[in-house]
Structure formats: structure tokens, C-alpha cells
LOLOKOL-848920 format. One line per field, with one value per residue (C-alpha): residue number from 1; residue in one letter; x, y, z. Coordinates in steps of 0.2 Angstrom, whole numbers, plus 2048, in hexadecimal, padded with zeros to 3 digits. Layout:
BEGIN
i	NUM,...
aa	A,...
east	X,...
north	Y,...
up	Z,...
END
This chain:
BEGIN
i	1,2,3,4,5,6,7,8,9,10,11,12,13,14,15,16,17,18,19,20,21,22,23,24,25,26,27,28,29,30,31,32,33,34,35,36,37,38,39,40,41,42,43,44,45,46,47,48,49,50,51,52,53,54,55,56,57,58,59,60,61,62,63,64,65,66,67,68,69,70,71,72,73,74,75,76,77,78,79,80,81,82,83,84,85,86,87,88,89,90,91,92,93,94,95,96,97,98,99,100,101,102,103,104,105,106,107,108,109,110,111,112,113,114,115,116,117,118,119,120,121,122,123,124,125,126,127,128,129,130,131,132,133,134,135,136,137,138,139,140,141,142,143,144,145,146,147,148,149,150,151,152,153,154,155,156,157,158,159,160,161,162,163,164,165,166,167,168,169,170,171,172,173,174,175,176,177,178,179,180,181,182,183,184,185,186,187,188,189,190,191,192,193,194,195,196,197,198,199,200,201,202,203,204,205,206,207,208,209,210,211,212,213,214,215,216,217,218,219,220,221,222,223,224,225,226,227,228,229,230,231,232,233,234,235,236,237,238,239,240,241,242,243,244,245,246,247,248,249,250,251,252,253,254,255,256,257,258,259,260,261,262,263,264,265,266,267,268,269,270,271,272,273,274,275,276,277,278,279,280,281,282,283,284,285,286,287,288,289,290,291,292,293,294,295,296,297,298,299,300,301,302,303,304,305,306,307,308,309,310,311,312,313,314,315,316,317,318,319,320,321,322,323,324,325,326,327,328,329,330,331,332,333,334,335,336,337,338,339,340,341,342,343,344,345,346,347,348,349,350,351,352,353,354,355,356,357,358,359,360,361,362,363,364,365,366,367,368,369,370,371,372,373,374,375,376,377,378,379,380,381,382,383,384,385,386,387,388,389,390,391,392,393,394,395,396,397,398,399,400,401,402,403,404,405,406,407,408,409,410,411,412,413,414,415,416,417,418,419,420,421,422,423,424,425,426,427,428,429,430,431,432,433,434,435,436,437,438,439,440,441,442,443,444,445,446,447,448,449,450,451,452,453,454,455,456,457,458,459,460,461,462,463,464,465,466,467,468,469,470,471,472,473,474,475,476,477,478,479,480,481,482,483,484,485,486,487,488,489,490,491,492,493,494,495,496,497,498,499,500,501,502,503,504,505,506,507,508,509,510,511,512,513,514,515,516,517,518,519,520,521,522,523,524,525,526,527,528,529,530,531,532,533,534,535,536,537,538,539,540,541,542,543,544,545,546,547,548,549,550,551,552,553,554,555,556,557,558,559,560
aa	M,K,R,Q,P,I,G,V,D,D,F,K,K,I,V,E,N,D,L,Y,F,V,D,K,S,L,F,I,K,E,I,I,D,D,S,S,E,V,V,L,I,A,R,P,R,R,F,G,K,T,L,N,M,S,L,L,R,Y,F,F,E,K,T,E,E,D,T,S,F,L,F,K,E,Y,K,I,W,Q,Q,G,E,A,Y,I,N,E,Q,G,K,Y,P,V,I,T,L,T,F,K,N,V,K,M,S,D,W,N,I,N,L,A,L,I,K,N,A,I,S,S,E,F,I,R,H,S,Y,I,L,K,S,N,A,I,E,G,K,D,K,E,T,F,E,K,I,Y,N,G,K,A,Q,T,E,D,Y,I,N,S,L,E,L,L,S,K,A,L,Y,N,Y,H,K,Q,K,P,Y,I,L,L,D,E,Y,D,T,F,L,N,E,A,Y,I,H,G,H,W,V,E,A,I,E,F,M,K,A,F,M,N,S,G,F,K,N,N,L,Y,L,Q,K,G,I,L,T,G,I,F,R,V,A,K,E,S,I,F,S,D,M,N,N,L,N,V,S,T,I,L,S,D,S,Y,S,E,Y,F,G,F,T,H,E,E,V,E,E,V,L,K,Y,Y,K,I,E,E,S,M,D,K,V,A,Q,W,Y,D,G,Y,L,F,G,K,K,R,Q,T,V,I,Y,N,P,W,S,I,I,M,Y,I,N,K,G,H,L,E,P,Y,W,I,N,T,S,G,N,A,I,I,R,K,L,A,T,E,G,D,N,K,I,Q,L,S,I,K,D,I,I,E,G,G,T,I,E,N,V,K,I,D,E,N,I,I,Y,S,Q,I,D,K,S,D,K,S,I,W,S,F,M,L,M,S,G,Y,L,K,P,I,K,L,N,L,K,E,D,G,V,Y,C,T,L,K,V,P,N,K,E,V,H,Y,F,F,R,N,M,M,Q,D,W,F,D,E,T,I,K,G,G,S,V,E,Q,M,I,K,S,L,L,T,G,D,I,D,T,F,Y,E,I,F,A,Y,T,V,M,N,T,L,S,Y,N,D,L,R,E,D,N,S,E,S,F,Y,H,A,F,V,L,G,M,L,V,Y,I,D,K,E,Y,D,I,K,S,N,R,E,S,G,F,G,R,Y,D,V,M,I,I,P,K,D,K,S,K,K,G,I,I,I,E,F,K,K,A,S,Q,L,K,N,E,S,I,D,Q,A,L,N,M,A,L,K,Q,I,E,E,K,R,Y,D,C,E,L,K,S,L,G,I,N,D,I,V,K,L,G,I,A,F,K,G,K,E,V,K,I,A,S,V
east	BF0,BF6,BF2,BEA,BF4,BED,BF5,C04,C06,C17,C18,C2A,C23,C13,C1C,C2C,C1D,C15,C04,BF5,BF7,BE8,BF6,BF2,C03,BFF,BFB,C0E,C0B,BFC,C09,C18,C0B,C06,C0D,C0B,C1B,C10,C02,BF5,BEA,BDB,BD0,BC9,BD3,BD9,BD6,BE7,BF0,BFF,C04,C02,C10,C17,C15,C1C,C2D,C33,C31,C3B,C47,C58,C61,C6E,C64,C5A,C46,C40,C3C,C2F,C27,C28,C18,C0C,C06,C13,C21,C17,C15,C24,C38,C31,C2A,C36,C46,C3D,C3E,C4C,C53,C4E,C52,C41,C3B,C2E,C24,C14,C0D,BFE,C02,C02,BF2,BF5,BE8,BF8,BFF,C12,C12,C0D,C19,C27,C1E,C20,C33,C36,C30,C3C,C49,C48,C48,C57,C5E,C59,C65,C70,C7F,C7F,C88,C98,C9A,C9C,C8C,C86,C90,C91,C81,C77,C80,C81,C6E,C6C,C74,C69,C5B,C62,C66,C54,C5D,C58,C4D,C3A,C41,C4C,C3E,C31,C3E,C46,C40,C47,C57,C56,C53,C60,C6B,C65,C66,C78,C7C,C74,C72,C60,C51,C48,C36,C2E,C1F,C15,C07,BFA,BFE,BEF,BED,BF4,BE8,BD9,BDE,BE3,BD1,BC9,BD6,BD8,BE8,BE2,BEF,BFE,BFD,BF7,C05,C12,C0A,C09,C1B,C22,C18,C1D,C30,C2D,C23,C20,C31,C3B,C48,C4D,C3C,C3B,C28,C1E,C0F,C04,BF6,BEA,BD4,BD4,BDB,BDC,BD8,BD8,BE4,BF1,BFA,BFA,BF7,C00,C03,C03,C0D,BFE,BF2,BE5,BDA,BCC,BBF,BB6,BC6,BC5,BDA,BDE,BCD,BD0,BE1,BDB,BCE,BC8,BBF,BB1,BBB,BC9,BBC,BB4,BC8,BCD,BBC,BBF,BD0,BCB,BBB,BAF,BA8,B96,B98,B9B,B86,B88,B9B,B94,B86,B93,BA2,B9F,B95,BA2,BA2,BB5,BB5,BAB,BA9,BAC,BA6,BB0,BA6,BB3,BB3,BBB,BCA,BCD,BBD,BBF,BD0,BC8,BBA,BC5,BCF,BC1,BB2,BA4,B9C,B9F,BA2,BB5,BBA,BAE,BB3,BC4,BCA,BC8,BB5,BB8,BB5,BA4,B9D,BA3,B9A,B8A,B88,B8C,B88,B77,B67,B62,B72,B6C,B5D,B64,B6F,B5D,B58,B67,B66,B55,B5D,B59,B63,B6B,B66,B6F,B7D,B8A,B9D,BAE,BBB,BC6,BC3,BC3,BC6,BC4,BB0,BAB,B9F,B98,B8D,B83,B8F,B9E,B98,B90,BA0,BAB,BA3,BA3,BB6,BB8,BAD,B9F,B94,B92,B8F,B81,B7C,B8A,B84,B92,B8C,B96,B9A,B9E,B98,B87,B85,B76,B7D,B7A,B83,B8E,B89,B82,B95,B93,B80,B84,B90,B83,B76,B82,B86,B77,B73,B80,B7D,B6D,B74,B7F,B73,B66,B72,B68,B59,B53,B51,B4C,B3E,B3A,B39,B2E,B21,B20,B1F,B13,B07,B0A,B0C,B0A,B1F,B22,B20,B27,B39,B37,B34,B40,B4C,B4C,B4B,B5B,B66,B64,B6A,B60,B6E,B65,B55,B56,B44,B4F,B52,B48,B3E,B4A,B55,B46,B42,B54,B54,B45,B4C,B5D,B52,B49,B59,B58,B48,B4C,B4B,B3C,B33,B33,B36,B33,B34,B2D,B24,B14,B06,AF4,AF2,B02,B14,B15,B23,B27,B1F,B24,B1D,B1E,B24,B18,B06,B01,B08,B07,B0A,B0E,B0E,B18,B14,B1F,B19,B22,B19,B1B,B24,B1E,B0B,B0D,B08,B05,B0E,AFA,AF4,B06,B00,AF0,AF5,B02,AF1,AE5,AF3,AF2,AE0,ADD,AEB,AE7,AFB,AF2,AEF,B01,AFD,AED,AF2,AFE,AF0,AF5,AE7,AEC,AF6,AFB,AF9,B05,B0A,B19,B18,B28,B2A,B3C,B3E,B2E,B27,B15,B0E,AFE,AF4,AE7
north	9C5,9CF,9CB,9D9,9DF,9D8,9DD,9E8,9FA,9F7,A02,9FA,9EA,9EB,9F2,9E4,9D5,9DD,9DD,9E8,9FA,A08,A18,A24,A2C,A3B,A3E,A41,A51,A57,A54,A5E,A6E,A72,A7D,A77,A71,A65,A5D,A52,A44,A3E,A30,A20,A10,A05,A13,A11,A1D,A11,A0F,A20,A24,A16,A1E,A2E,A26,A1C,A2C,A3A,A2E,A31,A21,A18,A0E,A16,A14,A1D,A0D,A0D,A1A,A1C,A12,A1E,A2E,A39,A33,A40,A4E,A56,A58,A61,A55,A48,A52,A50,A3C,A37,A48,A48,A3C,A35,A34,A26,A1E,A16,A15,A0C,9FB,A06,9FF,9F5,9F8,9FD,A0F,A07,9FB,A04,A13,A05,A02,A14,A14,A03,A0D,A1B,A13,A09,A18,A1C,A0D,A0E,A1E,A17,A1A,A2D,A25,A24,A34,A47,A4A,A49,A4C,A4F,A4D,A4B,A3A,A32,A37,A2F,A1E,A1D,A1E,A12,A07,A09,A0E,A21,A2A,A2F,A42,A3B,A32,A43,A4B,A3E,A46,A54,A4E,A3E,A4F,A59,A49,A46,A59,A5A,A4A,A4C,A5F,A5E,A60,A50,A4A,A43,A37,A31,A25,A21,A2E,A2E,A1A,A19,A28,A1E,A11,A1C,A23,A11,A0B,A1A,A1F,A32,A3C,A35,A30,A42,A4A,A3E,A44,A56,A58,A4B,A54,A66,A61,A58,A61,A70,A78,A6E,A79,A6B,A65,A66,A60,A55,A48,A3E,A35,A30,A2E,A3F,A4F,A4F,A5E,A69,A60,A6A,A5E,A6C,A7A,A8A,A80,A8B,A7F,A74,A6F,A64,A59,A4E,A45,A56,A60,A60,A5D,A4A,A46,A37,A2F,A28,A19,A15,A21,A1A,A1C,A0F,A03,A02,9FE,9F2,9E8,9E9,9E3,9D1,9D0,9D2,9E3,9DD,9DE,9F0,9F5,9E8,9EE,A00,9FB,9F2,9FB,A0F,A1E,A27,A39,A42,A53,A64,A6D,A60,A50,A3E,A2F,A24,A0F,A05,A02,9F4,9EB,9ED,9E5,9D7,9D5,9D1,9C5,9BA,9BD,9C0,9D0,9D0,9DE,9DD,9ED,9EF,9DC,9E4,9EC,9FC,9FD,9FF,A11,A10,A03,A0C,A1C,A14,A0A,A13,A23,A2D,A24,A30,A27,A18,A1C,A25,A18,A0C,A1B,A19,A07,A0A,A12,A26,A33,A3F,A52,A61,A59,A67,A5E,A62,A5B,A5E,A4D,A53,A41,A48,A4E,A42,A3A,A47,A50,A47,A53,A4E,A3A,A3D,A46,A3A,A2A,A36,A37,A25,A1F,A19,A28,A33,A44,A44,A58,A63,A76,A83,A90,A9B,A92,A83,A73,A6A,A5B,A4E,A3B,A2C,A1B,A19,A07,9F5,9F1,9FE,9FC,9E9,9EF,9FD,9EF,9E0,9EF,9F2,9DE,9DC,9E9,9E1,9D1,9D8,9E3,9D4,9C9,9BA,9BE,9B4,9BE,9B2,9AF,9C0,9C4,9B7,9BA,9CB,9C7,9B8,9C6,9BA,9CC,9C2,9B9,9C9,9D2,9C5,9C3,9D6,9DA,9CD,9D5,9E8,9E3,9D8,9E2,9F5,9FF,A0D,A19,A13,A19,A29,A35,A40,A31,A20,A21,A23,A13,A08,A0D,A0A,9F9,9F5,9FB,9F0,9E2,9E6,9E4,9D4,9D4,9E0,9D2,9CC,9DD,9F0,9F8,A0C,A18,A29,A29,A33,A25,A2B,A3C,A3C,A32,A1F,A19,A09,A01,9EF,9EB,9DA,9D8,9CA,9D2,9C2,9C4,9D1,9E2,9EA,9FA,A00,A11,A14,A20,A21,A26,A37,A3C,A4C,A48,A3A,A2E,A1E,A10,A0A,A1D,A1B,A0B,A11,A23,A18,A0C,A1B,A24,A16,A15,A27,A2D,A1E,A18,A09,A11,A10,9FB,9FB,A04,9F8,9E8,9E2,9E0,9D5,9E3,9E2,9F4,9F4,9FD,9FE,A09,A0B,A14,A10,9FD,9F7,9F5,9EF,9ED,9EA,9EA,9F0
up	95F,96D,97F,98B,999,9A6,9B6,9AE,9AF,9AB,998,993,997,98D,97F,980,980,974,97E,979,97D,97A,976,985,981,97C,990,98E,982,98E,99D,993,98F,9A1,9A9,9B8,9C3,9CC,9C6,9CD,9C6,9D1,9C8,9CF,9D1,9C4,9B6,9AE,9BB,9BD,9AC,9A9,9B4,9AE,99B,9A3,9AB,99C,992,99B,9A5,99F,9A2,999,98F,97F,982,974,969,976,970,95F,958,965,962,96D,960,952,95B,956,95D,96A,973,96C,975,985,983,98F,997,9A8,9B8,9BF,9D1,9D3,9DF,9E2,9F2,9EB,9F6,A05,A0D,A1E,A2C,A37,A36,A3A,A2C,A1F,A24,A21,A11,A0D,A11,A09,9FA,9FB,9FE,9EF,9E4,9ED,9EA,9D7,9D7,9E2,9D3,9DA,9EA,9DE,9D8,9E0,9DC,9F1,9FF,A10,A1C,A0C,A08,A18,A17,A07,A0E,A1B,A0F,A03,A12,A19,A2A,A2A,A35,A33,A2D,A20,A18,A1B,A0F,A05,9F4,9F6,9FA,9ED,9DE,9E6,9E2,9D1,9CC,9D4,9C8,9B7,9B7,9B4,9C1,9C0,9BE,9CD,9CB,9DA,9D7,9E3,9ED,9F7,9FB,A0E,A0F,A0E,A16,A25,A25,A28,A34,A40,A3C,A34,A3D,A3D,A29,A27,A2F,A26,A14,A17,A1C,A10,A01,A06,A07,9F4,9EB,9F3,9F9,9ED,9E4,9DA,9D2,9BF,9BF,9CC,9C6,9D1,9D2,9DD,9DF,9E9,9ED,9FF,A04,A16,A1D,A13,A0B,9FA,A08,9FE,9EF,9E2,9D4,9D5,9C7,9CD,9C2,9C9,9BE,9BB,9B6,9A1,9A3,9A1,99C,990,996,9A3,99F,98F,984,976,968,970,977,965,95F,96B,969,956,959,963,956,964,95D,95E,970,972,978,987,98B,98B,998,9A6,9A3,99B,9A3,9A9,9A5,9A9,9A6,9A8,99A,98C,996,98F,990,999,99A,9A9,9A2,9AE,9AB,998,999,9A4,998,98A,993,99B,98C,997,99E,9B2,9C1,9BD,9C6,9D4,9DA,9DC,9EE,9F1,9F7,A0A,A0A,9FF,A0A,A1A,A13,A0E,A1B,A2B,A26,A27,A20,A15,A0C,A0A,A04,9F4,9F2,9F0,9E4,9D9,9D9,9D1,9C4,9CD,9D0,9DD,9DA,9DA,9E4,9E7,9E4,9ED,9E3,9F3,9FE,A11,A17,A2B,A23,A15,A21,A29,A18,A0C,9FE,A04,A03,9F1,9EC,9F3,9EA,9D8,9DA,9DD,9CE,9D8,9D0,9BF,9BD,9AF,9B2,9B7,9BE,9BF,9CA,9D4,9E2,9DA,9D1,9D2,9CA,9C9,9CC,9C5,9C5,9B6,9B2,9B5,9BF,9CB,9CC,9D1,9DF,9E6,9E6,9EE,9FE,A01,A02,A0B,A16,A1B,A1D,A2A,A31,A35,A40,A44,A39,A2B,A1B,A0F,A1A,A1E,A0C,A07,A15,A0F,9FD,A01,A0B,A1B,A25,A37,A33,A2B,A3B,A45,A3E,A3A,A4D,A52,A48,A4C,A5F,A5F,A52,A52,A60,A66,A61,A4F,A54,A56,A57,A49,A3A,A42,A34,A27,A2F,A2F,A1C,A17,A23,A16,A06,A0A,A0D,9FB,9F2,9F3,9E9,9D9,9CB,9CF,9D5,9D3,9E2,9E4,9F2,9F6,9E5,9DE,9DF,9E2,9ED,9F6,9F7,9FE,A06,9FC,9F0,9E9,9D8,9D2,9BF,9BD,9C0,9C9,9D8,9E8,9E6,9F7,9FE,A0C,A19,A28,A37,A48,A54,A59,A6C,A67,A69,A75,A67,A6A,A5D,A5A,A56,A48,A42,A3D,A37,A2A,A26,A23,A19,A0C,A0B,A09,A00,9F5,9F3,9E9,9D9,9D1,9D4,9CC,9BD,9BA,9B9,9CB,9D6,9E5,9EE,A01,A0B,A1A,A27,A33,A43,A4D,A5F,A64,A61,A63,A51,A4D,A3A,A34,A21,A1D
END
């Protein structure tokens, strides 16, 4: 029985070591059939981008070794002579920036230069020929030795393309894997300007103005827009998760997962595997159901279901956007943790890093393209694509739930989470009030309590806390009950326990309202609107009705 290729993203090693390979070789055919000079494929991390780029390299690259044996057992070899004749025909430049993810720009730049130098070393045979001479040869040698100037590295793809063309009399393919990894780090660590300036010039030289380019293929998570990385590149075809092109080649299809589980004689686990790892929908007109490939491979190897993909690195930006942005984002995340959806979001397939934390649309687009949400409904309008979004599977649900819990733990520095929760659930309002008020006074800044969003902040704060109890309680927010909408309802799965209704009110500055007036209004609203109807209909009669009023950092809590 073949072993799974855990951590192996080199196609030749997979074949030579007889590892299990899900046949994605028709990806080569689609690349050949694509008339674009440059193809950018944006997919979530660990969805097979690096392995597919390796597949392309071994297929197209002209080397002294005949590598056709690698492909003869796979689908591409049954596509006819027109495709077989492309094998081993071209020089290939291959680069990856997937390891360029340090917090310091100078270190990242050094890593980029090292990657470029390594590719020049791989093609150092050119220096022994007449294919390159004069200043070009001098620059080639400097890059080869790692002693060139930054501008030489910026123009390195064009220089190497020219040298390869002169040597082989054939334009090269350029494969750039994970092109945007260091841009993600630049956004997080604050060296965006330096990173984007380098990338703009590097991309223009290698892919826009390169007369010696046969075809360029780039992979990443996003199409980085507006910063002009791809400006005026009319030879570019972009495929995102909302594109029909290449939709089945990154990640595993349902049929592929069925086949691999059957091979390992664990096909009876298909339903549970689907709950944990499928749910991704790639494409627009013909949506393809995709499973997370990394998690499938790890599950087969480990033999038990757990969050494999979500526990790998790469979640930093999502955590930043979810916990540092508008409090409405946190409320919406709580809704999707509860199994709800985010309705009618206009999706921008072009990610603008400088604006991703400026609007809900940008944040949800970022999460969708990253693989943390899925589009369960698409509405194609003249002004763009509108989606209804949902968490794709249990694995990602686990991530969001734990992220909210971590955020709450970090927010209530010095507070007692367990005691606060226990006092709330047992109806010990005095203790809950004491801990809650202490936490607000000592951990929250006045900036968090602006007049325009203070209520939503408190709402999100409490919802974050309630993530702790969702195994024993159902938690609802802003739902219809009685004659109006309550803020938070905690519904025990054990009907003998207390049900809890929470209504928030902030004292109006315009009306010169006191905190006591706001508190009385909250309690009055619970009674008049009969918010307890839902709990009573479920057979829960022991009900705590809680009002929370606030004015700046001042908090008052009382029950009916």
C-alpha cells in the first residue's frame, strides 16, 4: 500500500518513491490550452499549489535526463501527440517565495535574493557558453555569486530568460510559486512600502516587459491589486476560487476523496470526513465541491479527525482582521459560529492590502479567498459578484470558535473567565456584575467605547465570552422573540438549567440620559417585548432576565 506524500511537494520524488498521487496531470493540459501569456492562480494555502508547480516544471523542462517516464501512467499522456510533444521542450525558471515570511524586510529581501541566486546557479551551464556576454555576463556572475545590486535582482528574470533563450533557442516558462507570501508578512509587520515597491518592479521586468517569455505561471493566495503589481499587464489571466478555470486542480474533488478512502479501506468514514474537510466551492457558473487536501492526507496518515489545516501557520492576518477591526465583524463571526450566514456581500476578487481593514466587504472577501468562508449562494450583477457566505466545515468552525475564545482571554487581562461564566449561568448576578465591571474598568480603553459603537463592543465582548459554553448551551443574538428582538439569549440544552436573556442599553448623550434610566429601559424592554416566549416554548421555565447598561466605562447590571 502506497504511503501518503506528507510534506513532499516534489512530483518526481512522489513518483520515484511510489507515493500516493491524486492525478492532477490534466492541469498541464489546461495550462497549454490557456492562450494567456501569464496565468495567476490564487488559492488558499496548502491546497496543492507547490506540487502542481512541480508537476509543470518536470513536464515542460528540457534537461539532459528524459523525464517523460514520470507522466506515462497519468491522464496527460492519453491526451494525444500535441500535448506529449510539449514534454521536455522548454527551459524553465522556477522560483518560490513560500519561505520568505520573516518580520524584517531586510531579511526577506535577502531571502528573495538567495532564491534568485539559486536559480542562476541551477542554470550556471550558460556561463560556459557563448549565450551570454559583456555586461549581461558580468551581471549574471554577480547574481550567481550573490553579490549583485538590488536593481540587478529586480531585472533578474528578464536577464535569465534572455540567456536561456540564447542558449536553447527556445523561450522559457517562468514558474513563480507563492508570489505573495512576503506581501502578507509586509502587511502584518509594517514594511509594506518597501515590499510592494520591489515587487512592482520585479513583476514588470519578469512578466510584463519580458520579450523572452514563453509563458509565466504564478501561484499565491490573492491577486494583489491597486498597488499596480499587475498594472497594464494585458497578457494576464487570473483564476481565483470564484473562477471556473482550474477549479478542480487545487484541492481534492468528492470523487477523488472517495477513491483515496477506498484505496486505504476506510471508505466508511466518508460522511465524517466530508463534515470536517469539504464544503469549499470553487467556480462561478459550475461550482466544484473541493475538499481540503492537506487535511485529507493528514487524516489518512493519523487515522483520526482533527483540525490539521487550521492548526498550520498562516492564520495571523485573519486573526488580526477579526479581532482588531469593526466590532460588527466580531458579531458576524459569532453568527457564523452559530451556523448562520453573512448575507449579500459584494466580493472583491482583487485584494487591496492597504484597505482590507477599512470595510466589511474587504474583510469578508479576504476571508473567502483565504479559504475561511465559502459562497453558498452567488448573485452575478452588473456591478459585481454578491455572495452569501458560510463556514465551510467543522475544521474552520473550530478555528473561528477558538479564535473568539483567545480574543476574549486576551481582552479580559486580569479577569476571571471561569468565575464570570459560572456566576452568569448560575444566576449569581452580583458576582457576575463585580467581575464584569472590574474587567471593563481595567482592560478596555476609552477608544473602545466611542459613542457610535460602544453597544456593539459590549455585545461582542459578551458573545466572545459565551463561546466558552456553546457545547452545553445554544447562544442566539438579535433574533425574533415575542414582540421584538433580544440582544443575547442563552438556551440550555439541559432544560432543567437556567435560560438567560441579556439586553444592552447605553445611556444617550443627546438625551442627557443617566445610566440608571438606560438600565431601567433595558429591563422594561425585556418584559414588555416578552423576550422569554422562546425559552418558555422550549420548556425552560427558570429564566434569568438581565439588563446591562453602560455609559463610557461605567457599567450597571440588574435582573428582573
